[in-house]
Z-matrix of the N, CA and C atoms (Angstrom, degrees):
N
C 1 1.434
C 2 1.617 1 107.05
N 3 1.275 2 116.36 1 -38.00
C 4 1.429 3 119.10 2 -177.11
C 5 1.525 4 109.93 3 -68.05
N 6 1.385 5 117.55 4 -33.55
C 7 1.443 6 120.37 5 175.87
C 8 1.437 7 110.36 6 -62.61
N 9 1.398 8 121.54 7 -43.12
C 10 1.382 9 121.07 8 -175.76
C 11 1.527 10 111.26 9 -68.93
N 12 1.302 11 123.05 10 -31.34
C 13 1.426 12 128.89 11 175.52
C 14 1.585 13 107.59 12 -63.18
N 15 1.341 14 116.07 13 -42.84
C 16 1.389 15 119.82 14 -166.75
C 17 1.656 16 102.14 15 -73.30
N 18 1.363 17 112.88 16 -44.22
C 19 1.537 18 115.67 17 179.16
C 20 1.562 19 113.17 18 -59.30
N 21 1.367 20 113.67 19 -37.50
C 22 1.455 21 123.89 20 -177.54
C 23 1.530 22 108.42 21 -68.27
N 24 1.342 23 115.60 22 -42.84
C 25 1.515 24 122.79 23 -178.56
C 26 1.482 25 109.27 24 -69.55
N 27 1.333 26 118.45 25 -23.40
C 28 1.452 27 121.76 26 -178.08
C 29 1.515 28 112.74 27 -92.94
N 30 1.372 29 119.45 28 -35.59
C 31 1.349 30 124.95 29 -179.62
C 32 1.444 31 116.18 30 -78.68
N 33 1.218 32 119.60 31 -33.97
C 34 1.461 33 121.41 32 -174.15
C 35 1.575 34 115.29 33 -69.40
N 36 1.370 35 116.18 34 -43.01
C 37 1.404 36 120.02 35 173.64
C 38 1.527 37 111.33 36 -62.75
N 39 1.384 38 119.39 37 -46.62
C 40 1.489 39 117.99 38 174.36
C 41 1.554 40 112.86 39 -60.16
N 42 1.330 41 124.06 40 -34.61
C 43 1.387 42 121.06 41 -176.96
C 44 1.568 43 108.01 42 -75.28
N 45 1.288 44 116.80 43 -33.24
C 46 1.451 45 122.31 44 179.92
C 47 1.598 46 108.88 45 -67.99
N 48 1.342 47 119.59 46 -35.48
C 49 1.410 48 126.12 47 174.98
C 50 1.444 49 114.07 48 -71.08
N 51 1.370 50 118.72 49 -43.79
C 52 1.478 51 124.48 50 -170.98
C 53 1.448 52 110.59 51 -89.20
N 54 1.318 53 126.18 52 -23.02
C 55 1.442 54 120.49 53 -174.49
C 56 1.524 55 113.46 54 -66.82
N 57 1.353 56 117.54 55 -40.08
C 58 1.511 57 113.71 56 -175.16
C 59 1.565 58 114.77 57 -77.98
N 60 1.323 59 120.52 58 -1.79
C 61 1.529 60 122.27 59 177.68
C 62 1.418 61 114.32 60 -57.21
N 63 1.274 62 123.57 61 -51.35
C 64 1.478 63 116.57 62 -177.39
C 65 1.533 64 108.69 63 -69.50
N 66 1.210 65 124.50 64 -33.47
C 67 1.477 66 126.79 65 177.80
C 68 1.542 67 106.97 66 -66.38
N 69 1.247 68 121.01 67 -43.63
C 70 1.510 69 122.58 68 171.10
C 71 1.542 70 110.44 69 -56.87
N 72 1.222 71 117.43 70 -47.98
C 73 1.501 72 117.78 71 -174.70
C 74 1.528 73 108.80 72 -66.91
N 75 1.398 74 118.93 73 -35.18
C 76 1.304 75 125.22 74 -178.75
C 77 1.543 76 111.15 75 -68.40
N 78 1.337 77 115.46 76 -31.19
C 79 1.430 78 121.98 77 176.00
C 80 1.604 79 110.64 78 -78.07
N 81 1.304 80 117.73 79 -39.06
C 82 1.416 81 120.79 80 -178.93
C 83 1.562 82 112.08 81 -77.58
N 84 1.365 83 122.13 82 -30.73
C 85 1.324 84 125.90 83 -176.94
C 86 1.654 85 109.80 84 -130.14
N 87 1.324 86 115.01 85 76.21
C 88 1.580 87 115.13 86 -162.85
C 89 1.461 88 108.52 87 -77.09
N 90 1.377 89 124.54 88 -31.68
C 91 1.473 90 123.27 89 177.51
C 92 1.598 91 108.03 90 -118.30
N 93 1.274 92 110.98 91 128.89
C 94 1.599 93 113.88 92 175.83
C 95 1.399 94 105.71 93 -71.71
N 96 1.431 95 115.09 94 147.04
C 97 1.354 96 125.56 95 -179.09
C 98 1.541 97 103.33 96 -141.50
N 99 1.377 98 117.49 97 126.37
C 100 1.442 99 121.47 98 -177.48
C 101 1.566 100 109.69 99 -124.10
N 102 1.361 101 114.40 100 124.67
C 103 1.435 102 123.29 101 -178.68
C 104 1.467 103 109.32 102 -105.43
N 105 1.324 104 113.99 103 136.27
C 106 1.441 105 124.50 104 -173.02
C 107 1.553 106 110.16 105 -135.98
N 108 1.270 107 123.42 106 143.49
C 109 1.460 108 123.97 107 169.98
C 110 1.552 109 108.55 108 -149.18
N 111 1.364 110 109.95 109 158.12
C 112 1.425 111 114.81 110 -179.95
C 113 1.596 112 108.60 111 -72.79
N 114 1.252 113 114.82 112 167.31
C 115 1.470 114 122.53 113 179.57
C 116 1.494 115 109.48 114 -67.20
N 117 1.297 116 121.66 115 -33.14
C 118 1.371 117 120.77 116 179.86
C 119 1.523 118 114.68 117 -91.82
N 120 1.379 119 117.84 118 5.11
C 121 1.397 120 131.75 119 172.72
C 122 1.708 121 108.63 120 67.90
N 123 1.248 122 122.81 121 24.62
C 124 1.428 123 121.43 122 -178.87
C 125 1.711 124 108.37 123 -99.10
N 126 1.292 125 112.61 124 -7.76
C 127 1.392 126 115.96 125 -179.69
C 128 1.530 127 110.54 126 -132.32
N 129 1.373 128 114.68 127 128.20
C 130 1.373 129 115.14 128 177.89
C 131 1.559 130 109.03 129 -132.42
N 132 1.396 131 114.75 130 147.80
C 133 1.562 132 114.93 131 175.30
C 134 1.519 133 103.26 132 -149.05
N 135 1.390 134 106.42 133 149.54
C 136 1.459 135 114.21 134 -178.43
C 137 1.545 136 105.72 135 -125.17
N 138 1.289 137 122.46 136 117.08
C 139 1.487 138 131.90 137 179.21
C 140 1.489 139 111.59 138 -82.68
N 141 1.288 140 114.49 139 121.84
C 142 1.559 141 116.22 140 172.46
C 143 1.576 142 102.81 141 -123.94
N 144 1.385 143 115.77 142 88.30
C 145 1.486 144 115.76 143 -176.02
C 146 1.405 145 116.31 144 -56.68
N 147 1.353 146 121.01 145 -34.43
C 148 1.425 147 123.49 146 177.46
C 149 1.640 148 112.55 147 -67.66
N 150 1.164 149 116.61 148 -21.88
C 151 1.511 150 118.06 149 -179.62
C 152 1.472 151 117.29 150 -105.21
N 153 1.415 152 118.38 151 6.73
C 154 1.378 153 124.40 152 172.65
C 155 1.547 154 112.91 153 103.38
N 156 1.321 155 116.49 154 -16.19
C 157 1.508 156 114.33 155 173.50
C 158 1.403 157 111.07 156 -92.44
N 159 1.323 158 112.07 157 92.03
C 160 1.539 159 121.92 158 -170.81
C 161 1.542 160 103.62 159 -108.70
N 162 1.313 161 107.46 160 -168.11
C 163 1.506 162 122.27 161 -177.43
C 164 1.581 163 112.03 162 -52.90
N 165 1.375 164 109.49 163 -46.03
C 166 1.510 165 114.80 164 -171.53
C 167 1.645 166 103.25 165 -75.53
N 168 1.247 167 122.06 166 -31.23
C 169 1.417 168 118.12 167 173.35
C 170 1.577 169 115.54 168 -62.88
N 171 1.298 170 111.10 169 -32.74
C 172 1.389 171 119.73 170 -178.01
C 173 1.546 172 106.33 171 -72.08
N 174 1.369 173 122.00 172 -47.63
C 175 1.402 174 126.08 173 178.52
C 176 1.547 175 113.39 174 -59.07
N 177 1.402 176 112.06 175 -33.51
C 178 1.569 177 119.51 176 177.66
C 179 1.558 178 106.36 177 -66.29
N 180 1.315 179 112.23 178 -48.29
C 181 1.512 180 121.18 179 -176.99
C 182 1.497 181 108.96 180 -56.50
N 183 1.343 182 112.65 181 -49.15
C 184 1.481 183 120.48 182 -178.96
C 185 1.578 184 112.77 183 -60.05
N 186 1.470 185 115.43 184 -45.16
C 187 1.470 186 114.74 185 177.92
C 188 1.488 187 110.47 186 -65.04
N 189 1.257 188 121.05 187 -34.40
C 190 1.472 189 122.70 188 -178.21
C 191 1.497 190 111.99 189 -65.96
N 192 1.424 191 111.96 190 -38.47
C 193 1.476 192 116.36 191 178.61
C 194 1.441 193 111.12 192 -68.33
N 195 1.393 194 122.06 193 -40.57
C 196 1.303 195 131.46 194 179.53
C 197 1.612 196 110.99 195 -60.77
N 198 1.311 197 114.95 196 -44.95
C 199 1.394 198 116.25 197 178.60
C 200 1.527 199 114.98 198 -70.03
N 201 1.353 200 113.27 199 -35.06
C 202 1.480 201 120.18 200 -169.00
C 203 1.642 202 102.34 201 -75.79
N 204 1.302 203 119.67 202 -41.13
C 205 1.483 204 121.45 203 -179.11
C 206 1.408 205 121.90 204 -102.37
N 207 1.391 206 111.60 205 4.39
C 208 1.491 207 118.87 206 175.34
C 209 1.589 208 113.10 207 56.95
N 210 1.343 209 114.42 208 46.00
C 211 1.401 210 121.98 209 -179.50
C 212 1.518 211 110.80 210 -128.49
N 213 1.327 212 117.44 211 161.43
C 214 1.370 213 125.41 212 176.62
C 215 1.626 214 108.96 213 -105.45
N 216 1.213 215 125.55 214 108.32
C 217 1.450 216 125.34 215 -177.10
C 218 1.446 217 115.50 216 -88.78
N 219 1.247 218 116.64 217 142.39
C 220 1.541 219 124.27 218 172.45
C 221 1.499 220 106.02 219 -117.28
N 222 1.271 221 123.00 220 111.70
C 223 1.519 222 132.06 221 -173.65
C 224 1.633 223 102.75 222 -87.75
N 225 1.365 224 108.76 223 147.93
C 226 1.446 225 115.02 224 169.44
C 227 1.575 226 104.75 225 -144.53
N 228 1.328 227 111.34 226 157.56
C 229 1.389 228 119.54 227 179.75
C 230 1.544 229 112.44 228 -80.24
N 231 1.331 230 115.39 229 140.15
C 232 1.463 231 116.09 230 172.02
C 233 1.521 232 114.08 231 -101.28
N 234 1.224 233 122.51 232 24.41
C 235 1.410 234 136.39 233 173.98
C 236 1.509 235 115.36 234 -135.72
N 237 1.340 236 114.66 235 155.31
C 238 1.434 237 119.53 236 -177.46
C 239 1.504 238 108.66 237 -115.67
N 240 1.367 239 110.60 238 148.77
C 241 1.478 240 113.87 239 173.76
C 242 1.487 241 109.92 240 -74.57
N 243 1.270 242 121.25 241 149.86
C 244 1.350 243 126.34 242 -175.44
C 245 1.679 244 109.25 243 -109.49
N 246 1.327 245 110.25 244 96.46
C 247 1.480 246 112.82 245 -171.31
C 248 1.542 247 117.45 246 -66.39
N 249 1.319 248 111.33 247 -10.66
C 250 1.613 249 111.56 248 178.90
C 251 1.500 250 109.40 249 -89.81
N 252 1.401 251 117.27 250 -7.48
C 253 1.520 252 121.64 251 170.41
C 254 1.610 253 104.86 252 -85.15
N 255 1.335 254 112.77 253 80.67
C 256 1.517 255 122.37 254 -178.64
C 257 1.559 256 109.30 255 -63.64
N 258 1.382 257 120.91 256 -25.85
C 259 1.444 258 121.98 257 179.03
C 260 1.510 259 113.12 258 -71.55
N 261 1.401 260 118.47 259 -14.05
C 262 1.384 261 123.46 260 -175.10
C 263 1.594 262 109.91 261 -105.00
N 264 1.322 263 117.69 262 -1.10
C 265 1.394 264 122.50 263 179.67
C 266 1.535 265 113.99 264 -51.96
N 267 1.325 266 116.01 265 -39.33
C 268 1.496 267 124.02 266 -177.51
C 269 1.499 268 104.32 267 -58.88
N 270 1.362 269 116.04 268 -52.25
C 271 1.476 270 117.57 269 177.03
C 272 1.483 271 118.48 270 -64.40
N 273 1.269 272 117.56 271 -30.97
C 274 1.472 273 117.00 272 175.24
C 275 1.539 274 114.11 273 -67.13
N 276 1.289 275 114.95 274 -27.39
C 277 1.502 276 119.57 275 -176.36
C 278 1.579 277 109.55 276 -91.28
N 279 1.266 278 120.18 277 -33.26
C 280 1.412 279 123.09 278 -170.33
C 281 1.577 280 117.58 279 -109.99
N 282 1.352 281 113.86 280 -9.88
C 283 1.458 282 115.61 281 -178.91
C 284 1.475 283 120.31 282 -89.57
N 285 1.169 284 122.10 283 140.32
C 286 1.540 285 119.83 284 -174.76
C 287 1.590 286 107.07 285 -69.40
N 288 1.315 287 117.59 286 -23.73
C 289 1.514 288 118.37 287 -178.60
C 290 1.518 289 112.76 288 -62.54
N 291 1.328 290 114.87 289 -25.17
C 292 1.459 291 123.29 290 179.93
C 293 1.423 292 117.68 291 -103.04
N 294 1.370 293 119.82 292 -53.31
C 295 1.435 294 119.51 293 -168.93
C 296 1.476 295 116.92 294 -80.58
N 297 1.285 296 121.02 295 -5.57
C 298 1.421 297 118.50 296 -180.00
C 299 1.524 298 119.30 297 -99.58
N 300 1.369 299 111.56 298 -4.82
C 301 1.348 300 119.48 299 -172.59
C 302 1.600 301 113.30 300 -132.62
N 303 1.262 302 117.98 301 147.08
C 304 1.584 303 119.80 302 175.41
C 305 1.462 304 102.29 303 -95.77
N 306 1.353 305 109.72 304 164.26
C 307 1.464 306 124.52 305 177.46
C 308 1.505 307 111.69 306 -78.64
N 309 1.315 308 117.03 307 128.54
C 310 1.483 309 117.95 308 178.42
C 311 1.491 310 114.17 309 -66.44
N 312 1.281 311 123.17 310 144.84
C 313 1.438 312 129.77 311 -177.54
C 314 1.431 313 110.03 312 -94.26
């Protein structure tokens, strides 16, 4: 019984502290915005998924730019994943916004 009380006393404060983090992040960053650029810096695109400028619009703009200028672009992200935001790990692993591109240096 003593063990159960100790576990309860340890887990409850942790849950109280951790639970509001995703809600706080949603309040501070309501709309996700993803910035990309080519490695040579001649092509830039900003994705606003909530407003219709999503990943597929970026790929279409990239293809149009490649056809128009006869170049092969390599895109990179201008933002970093935040590993401490554990509630976003699923997005980091499964989203095309993260896993197809490296971070620009």
